[in-house]
N, C-alpha and C positions, 0 to 999 in steps of 0.2 A: 656734744650739743645734742638738744632734743631731736626725737625722730623728724620733727616738722622741719627743723632746720638743716636736717643733714639729707642731702640730694642723693648721695650713694648710700648702698645698702651694706658697707661693710665688706666688700669684696676683696679688698687688698688687706696685706699685714698692716699698712700705715693706718688703713680706715680702722681697722679693728682695734690697734692699740690707741687711736687718737678717741674712738668712742669710748673705750673701756678706760681711759685715764682718769675719769671723775671718780671711778669706783676703786681705784687702787690707792693704798695708803703707803707711803713708803715704809720700810721695816727699820728696826734699829740696827741694821749691820753696820760694820764699820765702814763699807763701802756705800750705803746707803742705796743699795739696790733694792727692787721690789721682789724680786724671785731669787731664788738659790741658784748657784752659778749654773750654767747649762753644761760646761765642762772646765776641767781645770785650766787654768790660765798660767801656770809655772809660775816663775820667781819674777817675771818682769813687774816693775813698780813704777807707778805714775809719779808727778810731781810731788804729791801729798806722802809718795811712800806706800799708798796703798796698794793691793794687787789691781792690775790692769781688768776693769769689766769686760767680760765676753760681750759678744756681738748682741745678741738677743737682748741680755738685761741692759746694755748700754742704750740700744733702741728704747725701750721700756722706761727706763729712767729719765732719758731725753724727753720722752713724751710727757711724763707724769710732771715733771719738773719744770717744763719750758710751756705747757699747755699749747703745743702747736697745734694750728686749726687745721681741719681736715683737708682743706685744699691746698696744703703746701707741705711738702715733705722734708722731713729733718734732715739737716746735714752732719751726717755721722761719719767721724773720723777715727775710724779703727784699724790700726796695723794688722796685717795676716801674720797669725802665728807660724804660717809654714812658709820658710824663706826661700829665695830665688825663684818667686813666682813669675812666670814668663808673662810678658805684654799681650793684653787681650787684642788679637787680631782676628777679626771675623773673616777674614781671607786664608786663614790657617789651614782649614778642612780642606778647602778647594787645589791649594798649592801642596798640599802633602805635606806640609810641617817638615820636609826632609831636612832641612838646616838647623831649624829651631830644636829639634827634637832627635837630633842624631845619636843620641846616647842611649835612646830607647828602642829595641826591638819589636817593629809593630809592621802590619800590613792592613790594607784595606779590603772588603769582600762584599759581596754582593753590590758592586757597581758604586763603591765608596759609602754605602749606607750603613754599613757594622764596621767598626773599629777592631782588630784583632790584636791585642796585646801579647806578644808570643813568649815574654819572660817574665813569669810571676813574681820572681825574686827582685826585679829592677824597683829601686824604691823610688825613682822619679816617674814610674807609669802615671800616677795621679795627675801631673801636670798636663800630659795629652789628653787623658780621660775627662779633665774638665772641660776641654776646648769642646770635645765631643758630646758631653752631656749637655752644655747649653744649647745644644741643636737638638736634642732630644733622640737622639741616634744609640740604638743599641750595642753594646760592648761585647768582646768574646775574651776571655782571658785563659789561656790553657796551661797544663802542667799542674792545677792546685793539688792533684793527687799525690804527688810527690812530696808534699808537705804532712800528709795525713798518716794515719795509721790503717794501712789497709785492712788490715786483720780484722778490725772493728766493724768495716762495712760489708764484709762477705755475707751474703744471702743466709748461709748456714750458720754464721755465727749469731746473726741477728734472731733466727730461729731456733736457736739453742737456748738463748737468753730470754726470748720473750714470747715463744710458741704458746705458752698457755693463755695469752690476752685474746680478749675478743674485740674486733673490731668491724666496722662496716666495709664490706667489699663490693665494688662496683662491677657488673658484668657490661664492660664496654659495647657490645654488640647490641643488646636490647635495653640498656642504662638500667636495668633492674639491680637493685641493691638488697645486700642480705647481711646480716650480722652473724659472722661463725668466727671459729678459732683461727688466729692468726698463724699456726702452723700449717694449715692446709694450704695456704697461699703459699708461704715458703717452700713448702714439700715440691710444689708444682713449678717454682719459679726457673728452674733448670731440667727439670724431668717432665715432659709433654704427658708422658703416660700417668702421672700422679695428678695431673689437672681434672677439674670439674668439667663435664661434657654438656654440650646443648644439645636440642632435641634432634638434631642431625648425626650426632656421634662427634661433632668437631670438638676440639678442645677449646674450652670457653678464654676467651681474653678478659682477663681479671686485672683490678688497680686496687689497692689499699687506700681508702679514701682519708688523705692527710691524716695518718696514723704514723706516729705521735705528732702533734703541734703545740706551738707554744710553749706555757709553762708546763705541761704534760711530758713534752720532748725533754726540757730539762731535769725535771723530776725522775721521770722514767730512765731516761739514757745518760747521766752525768757525764761519763767517760765519752761518750760520743758527741754531747754538746760541747765539751771543752775543746775536742779534736777539731771539730767543726769550726769553733771561733777564731782558734789560733792560726786557721789555714784559709780565712776568708780573704778573698783578693781585695786590692784597694782599701785597706783597714780604715783609711780616712773617712773613706763614705760608707763602707758596708758594715764596720763594727759597731755593735750596740753602743761602744765608748766612742766612736770615731767622731773629732771634732767637725766633719761637715755631715754627719749623719743627723740632718735636723728632726727627722720625724722621731726618733727616740730621744729626743732632748725636749719636746714639746712639753709647756707647762700643763699642770694637771686639769687645767678647765677646757683643755682641746679633748675631743673624742680621739682616741689614736687608733688608725687602723690595726689590723691583726699583724704584726710583726714577726710572727713565727719564732723560732724556724718551724719546717713542718717537713716530714719525711716523704716523698711522694715516690711510691715503689708501684711497678707494673709490668706486666708481661709484654714481650715484643710481639709484633703482628708477623713475625717469621713463621710461626707455627700455625698460623690462621689462613684459610683460602682467601680471606677478602682483605686485600691489602689498601681498600679506600676507607678503613676506618681508624680512629687515633685513640690513644689513652688519654688524651686531654682534648676536648672540642674547642672550638674558637671561643675565647673569651677575653675580657679585660681585667686586669687587677688595677684595684685602686690605690696601690703604692709602689713605689719601685721595688722590683724585685732581683735578687740574685739566685740562679739557680744552679746548682754544682752536680755534675754527674759523678758520683763517688763509686757505683759499681755498675758493671756491666755483666750480666749473665751469658753464659752460651747455651743455649737449650739444645737438649737432645731428645731424640725419639722421632716416631713416625710423622712423616709430613712436613719437617721442619728444614727450612732451607739451609742449604749449605753455605760455607763461608763465602765461596764465590758467588752464591745465588744471592745473599743478602748484599754483597757488594753491588752486585748487577742492579738491585733494586734500588741502591742510593743512587748510582749513576743514571738512572733513568730520570732522576729528578733535574731542575734547571739549574744546576749548581755552578758557581763561580769556578775559575780554574784552580785556582788556590786549594778549594776544598777537594777537587778532582784529584789534586797532587797528594792532599793529606790521606785519601782514601788508599792510594798504591803504598803508601808508607808502613811498612809491617809491624813497625813499633807502636802504631796508633790503633786504638781499638773503638769504632764507631759505635754508638748505642742508642742515640735519638735524632729524629727528624724533625726540624722545627720550620713552622711558616709564620712569617712576623710581617706585620702591617702597622703602619704610622698611625697614630692616632686619629690624624686630619682626616683619613680615610674611612672612619668609622660609619658615617652616615651612608656613603656610598655603598659599603658592603651591607650595611642593615637593608638598605633598599633591595639590593641585590639577592641577598637570600630570600625576603619576603616576597620577591617575584620568583625565585626558583621554588618556593612553597606553595604559591597558586598554581603553577605550571604542574606541580606533582599532585594537584588535587588536596592539599592539607589545608585544614582552615586556619586563615589567618586573623587572629583577633587584634582589636584596636591596641589594646596593652599587650601584646604579643612583642617581646623584644628577642630576636634569635640570638643576639650577642649576650646580653644579660642571662639568659635562660640556659647558654651553653648546650644549644641543642643540635649544633650542626658541626661536622668535621668537612671541610672544603675539600674535596678529592681533586685530583689533576685537570680533569675536564672542566670542573667549575672554576678552577683557578684560571684556566684559560679563557673561560668566557668572562670571567671578571676583569681581566686585563683587555680583551676585545671589545667588550660594552660599556665598561665604567673606567678604562685607563688606569686602573689600579693593578700595580705590578707586585707579585709576592716577592719577599725576601726570604730565601730559602737557606737556612743554615744546618749543616750537621755538627751535633755535640757529641765529641769524643771523649773517652774517660780521661777525667780531670778538668773538662773545659767548665769553666763558670760563665754563664750567659746573664748579662746584666740587663735587664729590661727597664726603661723609664715608665712611670705611671701612664696609662692609658693607651701603650702599646697593645695592639690586638695580635695574639698568637694561639697557634695549636701545636700539638706534638704528638 
């Protein structure tokens, strides 16, 4: 319909498809569908013997053929490709799903805010993941490194293969970015004596800025790219070819977010005097994200905390009992500390950070957004104030070697 007749702004998929219907022309394909298939539909055949159209194409075709008005949703009847789908039960998360998902090894952490899938090989993980994902909750999958070629991800291996490359390196302490040889970064990854020094002689806390990412990653590191793809958790959702990975199957007229992959490499804070800084400040991703910890370096040199010292720093955090138990397991190697917040708390956190900035005498401009600008790492003291003054609780997660953390779009996090 013309804009004057359309009260809505096309904010839903239904509205978008309906308002676009007049512009579409059905192709001459056998199935009579406007777009190329979103994913392979196997060999299932409909009444006419043609391949069953997939979900998105079926919706588009239905809208085009039936000219469904914008105020009425089309009734689409598409059978699920994945068999034995459990009954949708909103009470499942609260009731712990123990009977319905007895064949899945899982636990809840962070007051049941984060699902921990403990067996990455279980082909039924996606069923419980789906229930959790509907509610916008983060998910942790452990053991992914067991599927990977570990030698490819060692710091010395990456340095050997790509040390002559140039990349942007961020000093996390003062946010200064410099373009330098990648080898300099990797030489200091586990040897503090080879790290750059800041003014007071302390070793710099450096981070490689998304090097490499996207198509560059695939072109530069084909073996590592393939190793990563075959090791992704919940491939139905996370693999680029996953049947439920909607973002990678969007038609060409959508502006896609950067779906990566990208390599995020940073020194740990164990060798710094200031443990109130992070390597990734508080921010929001515009798409769902899966982050796999493929390697944990053990730093050596003056000023570096011992293993027991590092564990003590982790234990000072507000941790779930299960995470404390994992810390005591000698077979586990902790590498990253995450603080995660639900998207619904973004406005409260934004207001809180602007208040803290004013308290510290910083200029707060009207267009300044502390989350978008990634200008804050919320330390322990501030996290406590955030809870007391705004009722926003921090979800603290330790990422061990091989852990995949899957975050829904809009979730705030710092590392």
